[in-house]
C-alpha positions in Angstrom: -21.8 41.0 9.2 -19.6 44.0 8.9 -16.3 43.9 7.0 -13.1 43.2 9.0 -10.8 46.2 9.4 -7.2 45.8 10.4 -7.4 49.3 12.0 -9.9 48.1 14.5 -7.5 45.7 16.3 -4.0 45.6 17.7 -3.8 41.9 18.8 -5.1 38.7 17.4 -5.4 36.0 20.0 -5.6 32.4 18.8 -6.7 29.1 20.2 -3.9 26.6 19.2 -5.2 23.0 19.0 -7.8 22.8 16.2 -7.2 26.3 15.0 -3.5 26.4 14.2 -2.6 22.8 14.5 -4.5 19.7 13.3 -4.9 17.9 16.6 -7.9 15.9 15.4 -5.9 14.2 12.7 -3.1 13.7 15.2 -5.5 12.0 17.7 -6.8 9.7 15.0 -3.4 8.9 13.4 -2.0 8.0 16.8 -4.9 6.1 18.4 -5.9 4.0 15.4 -2.7 1.9 15.3 -2.8 1.6 19.1 -6.4 0.4 19.1 -5.7 -2.1 16.3 -2.8 -3.5 18.3 -5.3 -4.3 21.0 -7.7 -5.8 18.4 -10.1 -2.8 18.9 -11.9 -1.6 15.7 -13.7 1.8 15.8 -14.5 4.5 13.4 -12.4 7.7 13.4 -15.5 9.7 14.3 -16.1 7.5 17.3 -12.6 8.2 18.6 -13.3 12.0 18.3 -16.7 11.8 19.8 -15.3 10.0 22.9 -12.6 12.6 23.2 -15.1 15.5 23.0 -17.0 13.9 25.8 -14.1 12.9 28.1 -11.7 15.8 27.8 -14.0 18.4 29.5 -14.8 15.9 32.2 -11.2 15.3 33.0 -10.4 19.0 32.9 -13.1 19.6 35.5 -11.2 17.1 37.7 -8.2 19.3 37.3 -4.5 18.8 37.1 -2.0 19.4 34.3 -3.0 18.8 30.7 -0.6 16.0 30.6 -2.5 14.4 33.5 -5.8 15.1 31.7 -4.6 13.3 28.6 -3.4 10.4 30.6 -6.8 10.0 32.1 -8.5 10.3 28.8 -6.3 7.5 27.4 -7.3 5.4 30.4 -11.0 6.1 29.5 -10.4 4.8 26.0 -9.0 1.6 27.5 -11.9 1.2 30.0 -14.6 1.9 27.3 -13.0 -0.3 24.6 -11.8 -3.1 26.7 -8.0 -2.9 26.8 -5.3 -1.6 29.1 -3.0 1.0 27.5 0.7 0.7 28.4 2.6 3.5 29.9 4.4 4.0 26.6 1.1 4.2 24.7 -0.2 6.7 27.2 2.8 9.0 27.0 2.8 8.6 23.2 -0.7 9.9 23.2 0.3 13.0 25.1 3.3 13.6 22.7 1.2 13.0 19.6 -1.1 16.0 20.5 1.8 18.2 21.6 3.6 17.6 18.2 0.5 17.8 16.0 1.3 19.4 12.6 0.0 22.8 11.6 -2.8 23.0 9.1 -1.5 23.7 5.6 -2.6 27.4 5.7 -1.3 28.1 9.3 2.3 29.2 8.8 1.6 31.4 5.8 -1.3 33.0 7.6 0.6 33.7 10.8 3.5 35.1 8.8 1.2 37.5 7.0 -0.8 38.5 10.1 2.4 39.2 12.1 3.2 42.1 9.8 0.0 43.8 10.9 -0.8 42.7 14.4 0.6 41.4 17.6 -0.2 37.7 17.9 -1.0 35.7 21.0 -2.1 32.2 22.0 -4.5 31.1 24.7 -4.4 27.3 25.0 -5.8 24.5 27.2 -2.4 22.9 27.7 0.9 23.0 29.7 3.9 25.2 29.2 6.2 22.3 28.4 3.7 20.8 25.9 3.0 24.0 24.0 6.8 24.5 23.7 6.8 21.3 21.6 3.9 22.6 19.5 5.5 26.0 18.9 8.5 24.4 17.2 6.3 23.9 14.1 5.0 27.5 14.2 8.0 29.8 13.3 6.2 33.0 14.4 6.9 35.4 17.3 4.0 35.5 19.7 3.7 38.5 22.1 2.0 36.2 24.7 1.4 32.5 25.1 -1.0 31.8 27.9 -1.7 28.3 29.1 -4.3 26.7 31.3 -1.6 25.2 33.5 -0.3 28.6 34.6 -3.9 29.9 35.3 -5.1 26.8 37.1 -8.3 26.4 35.0 -9.3 25.4 31.5 -11.4 27.1 28.8 -14.3 27.7 28.7 -14.0 28.8 32.3 -14.8 32.6 32.2 -12.4 33.6 35.0 -9.6 31.8 33.2 -10.4 33.5 29.9 -10.7 36.9 31.6 -7.3 36.5 33.3 -5.8 35.2 30.0 -6.9 38.3 28.1 -5.6 40.5 31.0 -2.3 38.8 30.7 -2.1 39.7 27.0 -1.9 43.2 28.3 -4.0 45.1 25.7 -7.4 46.8 25.8 -9.9 44.0 25.2 -11.7 46.1 22.6 -8.5 46.0 20.5 -8.2 42.2 20.8 -9.8 39.9 18.2 -10.1 36.3 19.4 -9.8 33.6 16.7 -10.7 30.0 17.3 -12.2 26.8 15.9 -14.0 25.7 19.0 -17.2 27.6 19.8 -17.5 25.6 23.0 -14.0 26.4 24.4 -13.4 29.8 22.9 -16.1 31.7 21.0 -18.8 31.4 23.6 -16.8 32.6 26.6 -15.0 35.3 24.6 -18.4 36.6 23.4 -19.6 36.6 27.0 -16.7 38.7 28.0 -17.5 41.2 25.3 -14.7 40.4 22.9 -14.9 40.4 19.1 -14.5 36.8 17.8 -13.7 34.9 14.6 -14.9 31.3 14.2 -12.6 29.3 12.0 -15.1 26.7 10.9 -12.8 23.9 9.7 -15.7 21.6 8.7 -15.0 17.9 8.1 -16.8 14.7 7.3 -16.0 13.1 10.7 -17.1 14.1 14.1 -15.3 16.7 16.1 -13.0 16.5 19.2 -14.8 19.4 20.7 -18.4 19.8 21.8 -20.7 22.1 19.9 -22.7 25.1 21.3 -25.1 27.4 19.6 -23.3 30.7 19.6 -22.8 33.3 16.9 -19.3 34.7 16.3 -18.8 38.2 14.9 -17.2 36.7 11.8 -16.9 33.2 10.3 -14.4 31.8 7.9 -13.7 28.3 6.6 -9.9 28.5 7.2 -7.1 30.9 8.1 -6.3 31.7 4.5 -9.8 33.0 4.0 -9.5 34.9 7.3 -6.3 36.6 6.1 -7.8 37.6 2.8 -10.7 39.4 4.6 -8.4 42.2 5.8 
């Protein structure tokens, strides 16, 4: 694995949920009290395993990400034997949109913004990511969402159009993400350089796993920043 060189890239494009913000913790912290209120008892890992299975299926059905999340919430109810209220369903959407940044995110972005243009490519809606960006006090040169492109990662055409929208030569873009399924695999297929932020944890993941090798791998954003 070659050393990272800042001179090789002009733009760092990031996945948002799971890379910059801790959506897995947000999912667990929101759903566990809701499930308990319906006398449903499941492990945190089970909640995330269900999510990793159902979210891609609902994205294939289509619609806004808000609609995807509403249907995922309905699947929790159907699988676990309860009927979520409208308030609980909308709360689930809001919990993900307002997920907190990881502890290293803000400092990392602040540092990286002095050397690169920063961009986001996210499987969400414009209105939802606006809520998320309130906790990320960083100027992004582009924020590209699935809702405006009409498809979700890892769709190759969606990713190609997203990188085109960033408006830089793809050889000068470094894509940084936690999900090999949603981001690293399609970005690699499109010929981009990639960084996998392998935020390992003891519980299951909210994203599916695929066997693909990134160009570089780091445990967190702080380690990534220190590599330059």
